[in-house]
C-alpha positions as CSV (number, residue, x, y, z in Angstrom):
1,M,24.4,-0.7,-20.0
2,S,25.3,1.5,-17.0
3,Q,28.0,0.3,-14.6
4,T,26.1,1.5,-11.6
5,M,22.5,1.1,-10.4
6,K,20.3,2.2,-7.8
7,A,19.6,-0.1,-4.8
8,V,18.3,-0.1,-1.3
9,E,20.9,-1.0,1.3
10,I,20.6,-1.9,5.0
11,T,22.8,1.1,6.5
12,Q,22.8,-0.6,10.0
13,A,20.7,-3.0,12.0
14,G,17.4,-1.3,13.0
15,G,13.8,-0.3,12.0
16,P,12.5,0.3,8.4
17,E,14.3,3.7,8.5
18,V,17.6,2.2,8.1
19,L,16.8,1.2,4.6
20,Q,18.2,3.8,2.3
21,I,18.7,4.3,-1.4
22,C,22.2,3.9,-2.6
23,E,24.4,3.5,-5.8
24,R,26.1,0.2,-6.3
25,P,27.9,-1.6,-9.1
26,V,25.9,-3.6,-11.5
27,P,26.5,-7.3,-10.6
28,E,28.1,-9.5,-13.2
29,A,27.0,-13.1,-14.2
30,R,29.2,-15.8,-12.7
31,V,29.1,-19.3,-14.0
32,G,25.6,-20.6,-14.0
33,E,24.2,-17.2,-13.4
34,V,21.9,-14.7,-15.0
35,V,21.7,-11.0,-14.5
36,I,18.2,-9.6,-14.4
37,K,17.0,-6.1,-14.8
38,V,14.4,-6.1,-12.0
39,E,10.9,-4.7,-12.8
40,W,9.3,-5.8,-9.4
41,A,10.6,-7.1,-6.2
42,G,8.8,-9.0,-3.5
43,V,8.9,-7.9,0.0
44,N,9.1,-10.7,2.5
45,R,9.5,-11.4,6.4
46,P,13.2,-12.5,6.0
47,D,14.0,-9.1,4.5
48,A,12.9,-7.5,7.7
49,L,14.6,-10.0,9.9
50,Q,17.8,-9.2,7.9
51,R,17.2,-5.6,8.4
52,A,17.0,-6.1,12.1
53,G,20.2,-7.9,12.2
54,M,18.7,-11.3,13.0
55,Y,19.1,-13.1,9.5
56,A,22.5,-12.6,8.1
57,P,22.9,-13.4,4.2
58,P,25.0,-16.5,3.1
59,P,28.7,-15.5,2.7
60,T,28.5,-15.6,-1.0
61,A,25.2,-13.7,-1.3
62,S,24.7,-9.9,-1.7
63,D,24.2,-7.8,1.6
64,L,21.2,-6.0,-0.2
65,P,17.7,-7.3,0.8
66,G,15.3,-9.0,-1.5
67,L,14.7,-12.6,-2.2
68,E,12.5,-12.6,-5.1
69,A,12.0,-10.5,-8.4
70,S,10.6,-10.4,-11.9
71,G,12.4,-9.0,-14.9
72,E,14.4,-9.4,-18.0
73,I,17.6,-11.2,-18.6
74,V,20.3,-8.8,-19.7
75,A,23.4,-11.2,-19.3
76,V,24.0,-14.9,-19.3
77,G,27.0,-16.4,-17.5
78,E,29.0,-19.4,-18.7
79,G,27.3,-22.9,-18.5
80,V,23.7,-21.4,-18.7
81,S,21.3,-23.2,-20.9
82,G,17.5,-22.8,-21.7
83,W,17.8,-19.0,-21.0
84,A,18.7,-16.1,-23.3
85,V,19.1,-12.3,-23.1
86,G,15.7,-10.7,-23.4
87,D,13.8,-13.5,-21.7
88,K,11.3,-12.4,-19.2
89,L,11.1,-14.5,-15.9
90,C,10.7,-14.6,-12.2
91,A,13.5,-15.7,-9.9
92,L,14.3,-16.9,-6.3
93,L,17.5,-14.8,-5.3
94,P,20.2,-15.3,-2.7
95,G,19.6,-11.6,-1.9
96,G,20.0,-8.4,-3.8
97,G,16.5,-8.0,-5.2
98,Y,16.0,-4.4,-3.9
99,A,17.9,-3.2,-6.8
100,E,17.7,-2.2,-10.4
101,F,19.8,-5.4,-11.4
102,V,20.4,-8.6,-9.6
103,A,22.5,-11.9,-10.3
104,T,21.0,-15.2,-9.5
105,P,21.5,-18.9,-10.5
106,A,19.8,-19.6,-13.7
107,A,18.4,-22.8,-12.2
108,H,16.5,-20.7,-9.7
109,C,14.6,-18.9,-12.3
110,L,11.2,-19.8,-13.7
111,P,9.1,-18.4,-16.7
112,V,6.4,-15.9,-16.0
113,P,3.1,-18.0,-15.8
114,E,1.2,-17.5,-19.2
115,G,-1.4,-14.7,-18.5
116,M,0.2,-13.3,-15.6
117,G,1.6,-9.9,-15.3
118,M,5.1,-9.1,-14.1
119,R,3.9,-7.6,-10.7
120,E,2.2,-10.8,-9.7
121,A,5.1,-13.0,-11.0
122,A,7.5,-11.2,-8.6
123,C,5.5,-12.5,-5.7
124,L,5.8,-16.2,-6.6
125,P,9.2,-17.5,-6.0
126,E,9.9,-17.0,-2.3
127,T,6.4,-18.1,-1.0
128,F,5.9,-20.9,-3.7
129,F,9.4,-22.4,-3.0
130,T,8.7,-22.2,0.7
131,V,5.2,-23.7,0.6
132,W,6.0,-26.5,-1.9
133,S,9.1,-27.4,-0.2
134,N,7.7,-27.4,3.3
135,V,4.1,-28.4,2.9
136,F,4.3,-31.0,0.1
137,Q,8.1,-32.2,0.2
138,R,8.9,-32.2,4.0
139,G,5.2,-32.2,5.3
140,A,4.0,-34.8,2.8
141,L,0.5,-33.3,2.7
142,K,-1.9,-35.6,0.8
143,A,-5.5,-35.3,-0.5
144,G,-8.1,-35.7,2.4
145,E,-5.7,-34.8,5.2
146,R,-6.5,-32.1,7.6
147,F,-4.1,-29.0,7.2
148,L,-3.7,-26.1,9.4
149,V,-1.8,-23.0,8.5
150,H,-1.2,-20.1,10.8
151,G,-1.0,-16.7,9.5
152,G,-3.4,-17.6,6.8
153,S,-3.7,-14.0,5.4
154,S,0.0,-13.6,4.9
155,G,1.9,-14.2,1.6
156,I,2.7,-17.7,2.8
157,G,-0.6,-18.4,4.3
158,T,-2.5,-17.4,1.2
159,T,-0.2,-19.6,-1.0
160,A,-0.5,-22.6,1.3
161,I,-4.3,-22.4,1.5
162,Q,-4.6,-22.3,-2.2
163,L,-2.2,-25.1,-3.0
164,A,-3.4,-27.5,-0.2
165,H,-7.1,-27.0,-1.3
166,V,-6.3,-27.5,-5.0
167,M,-4.4,-30.7,-4.0
168,G,-7.5,-32.0,-2.1
169,A,-6.7,-31.3,1.5
170,R,-9.1,-30.2,4.2
171,V,-7.6,-26.7,5.0
172,F,-7.9,-24.7,8.3
173,A,-6.1,-21.4,8.9
174,T,-5.8,-19.0,11.6
175,A,-5.8,-15.0,11.2
176,G,-6.2,-12.0,13.4
177,S,-9.4,-10.3,12.1
178,D,-12.7,-11.3,10.7
179,E,-11.7,-9.7,7.3
180,K,-8.7,-11.7,7.1
181,C,-10.5,-14.8,8.0
182,A,-13.1,-14.2,5.2
183,K,-10.2,-13.9,2.8
184,C,-8.8,-17.4,3.9
185,V,-12.3,-19.0,3.3
186,E,-12.5,-17.3,-0.1
187,L,-9.2,-18.9,-0.9
188,G,-10.2,-22.5,-0.1
189,A,-10.1,-22.8,3.8
190,E,-12.9,-24.9,5.2
191,R,-12.7,-22.9,8.4
192,A,-10.8,-19.7,9.4
193,I,-10.1,-19.2,13.1
194,N,-9.9,-15.8,14.3
195,Y,-7.2,-16.4,17.0
196,R,-8.3,-13.5,19.0
197,D,-11.7,-15.0,19.7
198,E,-11.2,-18.7,19.4
199,D,-8.8,-21.4,20.3
200,F,-7.4,-23.3,17.4
201,V,-6.6,-26.3,19.6
202,E,-10.2,-26.8,20.3
203,V,-11.4,-26.3,16.8
204,L,-8.9,-28.9,15.4
205,K,-9.4,-31.4,18.2
206,A,-13.1,-31.5,17.4
207,E,-12.2,-32.3,13.7
208,G,-10.0,-35.2,14.8
209,G,-6.7,-33.2,15.0
210,A,-4.6,-31.7,12.2
211,N,-2.3,-34.2,10.2
212,L,-0.2,-31.3,9.2
213,I,0.3,-27.9,10.7
214,L,2.6,-25.2,9.0
215,D,3.8,-22.6,11.5
216,M,5.6,-19.4,11.5
217,V,4.9,-18.1,15.0
218,G,6.7,-20.4,17.3
219,G,6.9,-19.4,21.0
220,S,3.7,-20.3,22.9
221,Y,2.2,-21.8,19.6
222,L,4.5,-24.8,19.8
223,P,3.1,-26.9,22.7
224,R,-0.4,-25.9,21.5
225,N,0.3,-27.1,18.1
226,L,1.2,-30.5,19.4
227,K,-1.9,-30.7,21.2
228,A,-3.9,-29.6,18.0
229,L,-2.0,-32.5,16.0
230,A,-3.7,-35.9,15.4
231,E,-1.9,-39.1,16.0
232,E,1.0,-39.5,13.5
233,G,0.6,-35.6,12.9
234,R,3.5,-33.6,11.5
235,L,4.5,-29.9,12.4
236,V,6.6,-28.1,10.1
237,Q,8.2,-24.8,11.5
238,I,9.3,-22.2,9.1
239,A,9.8,-19.1,11.2
240,F,9.7,-17.7,14.9
241,L,7.6,-14.6,15.1
242,Q,7.3,-15.1,19.0
243,G,10.7,-16.7,19.4
244,P,12.6,-20.0,18.9
245,K,12.8,-21.2,22.4
246,V,10.1,-22.7,24.5
247,E,9.7,-25.7,26.9
248,V,7.8,-28.7,25.5
249,N,6.6,-31.9,27.1
250,F,7.7,-34.5,24.7
251,A,5.5,-37.3,26.5
252,P,2.4,-36.6,24.4
253,L,4.5,-36.3,21.3
254,M,5.7,-39.9,21.9
255,M,2.2,-41.3,22.8
256,K,0.9,-39.9,19.5
257,R,4.0,-40.7,17.5
258,Q,4.2,-37.1,16.1
259,T,6.9,-35.3,14.0
260,I,8.3,-32.1,14.4
261,T,10.5,-30.6,11.5
262,G,11.3,-27.3,9.9
263,S,13.5,-25.6,7.4
264,T,14.6,-22.2,6.1
265,L,15.1,-21.6,2.5
266,R,18.0,-19.2,2.1
267,P,20.8,-21.3,3.5
268,Q,19.9,-24.4,1.3
269,S,22.2,-25.4,-1.6
270,D,21.9,-24.1,-5.0
271,Q,21.0,-27.7,-6.1
272,A,18.3,-28.0,-3.4
273,K,16.7,-24.8,-4.6
274,A,17.0,-26.0,-8.2
275,E,15.1,-29.1,-7.5
276,I,12.3,-27.3,-5.9
277,A,12.2,-25.0,-9.0
278,E,11.9,-28.2,-11.3
279,E,9.0,-29.5,-9.2
280,L,7.2,-26.1,-9.1
281,R,7.5,-25.8,-13.0
282,A,6.1,-29.4,-13.3
283,H,3.3,-29.4,-10.6
284,V,2.5,-25.7,-9.8
285,W,3.0,-23.6,-13.0
286,P,0.3,-25.4,-14.7
287,L,-2.2,-24.5,-11.8
288,L,-1.2,-20.8,-12.1
289,E,-1.5,-20.9,-15.8
290,A,-5.0,-22.4,-15.6
291,G,-5.9,-19.7,-13.0
292,R,-6.6,-22.3,-10.2
293,V,-4.0,-20.6,-7.9
294,A,-2.9,-17.1,-8.0
295,P,-0.7,-14.8,-5.7
296,V,-3.0,-12.4,-3.5
297,M,-1.7,-8.8,-4.0
298,D,-1.8,-6.3,-1.0
299,S,0.1,-3.3,-2.2
300,E,3.0,-1.7,-4.0
301,F,5.6,0.9,-3.1
302,P,8.2,2.6,-5.4
303,L,11.8,1.1,-4.7
304,A,12.8,4.3,-2.8
305,E,10.0,3.8,-0.2
306,A,11.1,0.5,0.7
307,A,11.2,1.6,4.3
308,A,7.5,2.3,4.1
309,A,6.8,-1.2,2.7
310,H,8.6,-2.8,5.5
311,A,6.6,-0.6,8.0
312,H,3.4,-1.5,6.4
313,M,4.5,-5.3,6.5
314,E,5.4,-5.1,10.0
315,G,2.1,-3.3,11.0
316,G,0.4,-6.6,10.2
317,A,-2.7,-5.2,8.4
318,H,-1.8,-6.5,5.0
319,I,-3.5,-9.5,3.3
320,G,-1.2,-11.2,0.8
321,K,1.9,-9.7,-0.8
322,I,3.7,-6.5,-0.9
323,V,5.9,-5.4,-3.9
324,L,8.5,-2.9,-4.8
325,K,8.2,-1.3,-8.2
326,V,11.6,-1.1,-9.6
327,G,11.7,-0.9,-13.3
């Protein structure tokens, strides 16, 4: 195996153009890790935030962007069981996915669902780990509850709609065009709200309020989300496209006994991520293999065109997942 590999690095904080192809040493498998020869890498919002200088990688992680990939194991570190060289898999990564090889904890790897291609499998980890941990673990969504997801046509949104629908919740989603709204309904949303034309607060209030809201917008959405929540409703915040600071009147929250919580995935411990992986394998992988849930694919770009992939994502026209072809 070569000692060096092609990768895409962030040359400085800035726009998509700061992503440049480079040569890097091939990573080695530390204790508990595997090295993957990457075939496909997912492109996600946190990658763009890192590129812009707003989301630093954890101290022990690669400085290269890329939080999910699919590929083949080429090296296994000490203490790894259940995986062997030659196994095909998809994996949640601490970073480094925009490269020909990447190292990651073996406990964060999952098998490629039966019947699924490697391209689709690369899109599973980041979104499914995020949705499962926030909607079902932290948000405790149950069958029959009213669930609102903002950004319904995003990778996170399309995943959340499908999983919530399959689990028996009543799903509502917001999106920014009629085409995106139609896709949300096709995936299982009972109602998709074009936020350019309608007020999601009024729509949810008419239904009795949302029991759970998953939000990645923040900013002006925060007080509106609280208005849209039912009594005992929960708001789970996972990102801030509009910014993290806002003034909120907590009196209605107290009157309606609402809960605000939130999380980010990347800074969580290896053990926490391993536990999410185990739950996904038990509860979600059978749904993927049965075809009841599937990643929604938008587009693919060669590794060398990562900058174009970021520009496309930030343009906001995509529906579902964007991937880089690496291997």
